[in-house]
C-alpha positions as semicolon CSV with decimal commas, in nm:
position;residue;x (nm);y (nm);z (nm)
1;M;-3,056;17,387;-7,105
2;T;-3,244;17,212;-6,844
3;I;-3,156;16,875;-6,614
4;I;-3,530;16,785;-6,756
5;E;-3,414;16,875;-7,121
6;K;-3,095;16,695;-7,125
7;K;-3,261;16,386;-7,053
8;E;-3,536;16,436;-7,307
9;K;-3,260;16,497;-7,482
10;N;-3,019;16,167;-7,374
11;L;-3,273;15,938;-7,357
12;N;-3,438;16,050;-7,747
13;H;-3,099;15,971;-7,854
14;L;-3,135;15,648;-7,705
15;I;-3,449;15,537;-7,825
16;N;-3,356;15,654;-8,164
17;K;-3,028;15,358;-8,129
18;L;-3,182;15,140;-8,010
19;N;-3,468;15,186;-8,311
20;S;-3,122;15,193;-8,497
21;L;-3,032;14,887;-8,338
22;T;-3,320;14,715;-8,401
23;L;-3,332;14,803;-8,783
24;T;-2,941;14,690;-8,850
25;Y;-2,770;14,346;-8,597
26;S;-2,978;14,028;-8,735
27;Q;-2,996;13,917;-8,395
28;P;-3,203;13,628;-8,201
29;T;-3,591;13,721;-8,207
30;Y;-3,564;13,672;-7,819
31;E;-3,267;13,931;-7,820
32;L;-3,481;14,174;-8,065
33;E;-3,797;14,126;-7,866
34;K;-3,585;14,170;-7,577
35;I;-3,480;14,523;-7,717
36;K;-3,753;14,598;-7,834
37;S;-3,933;14,557;-7,454
38;E;-3,618;14,800;-7,279
39;K;-3,727;14,975;-7,564
40;N;-4,152;15,034;-7,458
41;E;-4,055;15,074;-7,101
42;I;-3,799;15,343;-7,171
43;L;-4,086;15,540;-7,399
44;R;-4,337;15,406;-7,042
45;Q;-4,119;15,577;-6,850
46;K;-4,082;15,917;-7,057
47;D;-4,448;15,901;-7,056
48;Q;-4,439;15,905;-6,760
49;L;-4,262;16,117;-6,642
50;E;-4,370;16,366;-6,901
51;K;-4,664;16,344;-6,703
52;K;-4,513;16,457;-6,335
53;N;-4,354;16,705;-6,467
54;A;-4,636;16,862;-6,632
55;E;-4,792;16,812;-6,241
56;L;-4,509;16,932;-6,072
57;L;-4,544;17,227;-6,364
58;R;-4,858;17,344;-6,283
59;E;-4,886;17,227;-5,885
60;H;-4,600;17,533;-5,922
61;K;-4,770;17,746;-6,084
62;Y;-5,061;17,711;-5,839
63;L;-4,854;17,671;-5,530
64;R;-4,622;18,071;-5,658
65;D;-4,998;18,246;-5,744
66;K;-5,125;18,097;-5,360
67;I;-4,828;18,234;-5,216
68;T;-4,881;18,583;-5,432
69;N;-5,194;18,647;-5,318
70;L;-5,098;18,558;-4,959
71;Q;-4,804;18,823;-4,977
72;S;-5,077;19,071;-5,121
73;E;-5,348;18,994;-4,848
74;I;-5,068;19,042;-4,563
75;K;-4,916;19,335;-4,685
76;K;-5,282;19,518;-4,719
77;K;-5,380;19,397;-4,349
78;S;-5,030;19,529;-4,229
79;D;-5,143;19,880;-4,388
80;L;-5,479;19,844;-4,244
81;E;-5,285;19,801;-3,915
82;E;-5,035;20,076;-3,966
83;N;-5,382;20,297;-4,091
84;F;-5,557;20,190;-3,690
85;N;-5,249;20,213;-3,546
86;Q;-5,157;20,626;-3,707
87;E;-5,579;20,676;-3,555
88;I;-5,513;20,543;-3,258
89;E;-5,192;20,800;-3,222
90;E;-5,445;21,114;-3,317
91;L;-5,637;21,007;-3,101
92;N;-5,443;21,022;-2,845
93;K;-5,296;21,362;-2,846
94;E;-5,598;21,464;-2,912
95;T;-5,746;21,306;-2,563
96;Q;-5,434;21,408;-2,425
97;S;-5,470;21,757;-2,582
98;L;-5,816;21,807;-2,386
99;V;-5,703;21,694;-2,049
100;S;-5,458;21,980;-2,128
101;E;-5,762;22,200;-2,212
102;I;-5,971;22,097;-1,922
103;E;-5,673;22,078;-1,597
104;K;-5,651;22,467;-1,768
105;W;-6,001;22,483;-1,756
106;Q;-6,031;22,377;-1,344
107;T;-5,762;22,629;-1,247
């Protein structure tokens, strides 16, 4: 169970306790209103945290996808560079071979 799930479970448990307190105890009106306002504040905070969590999850997915794309681009560029280096090496060998042939013809 993740930390967020544990916190959500605890928060829901606290809300349920607040609901049962409101219903079971005969308290003065001001205390009852205080408990209700605390309950509403907790619910508001829970909603804000859930929205923030969803936004962070979307951002995480976007960044993860962006990293994957960048890694793919880097691999493609690396492959192209490797091919280019191989072609240069082949051209160098061919040039050396031609220079050798020219030297043979000159002597």
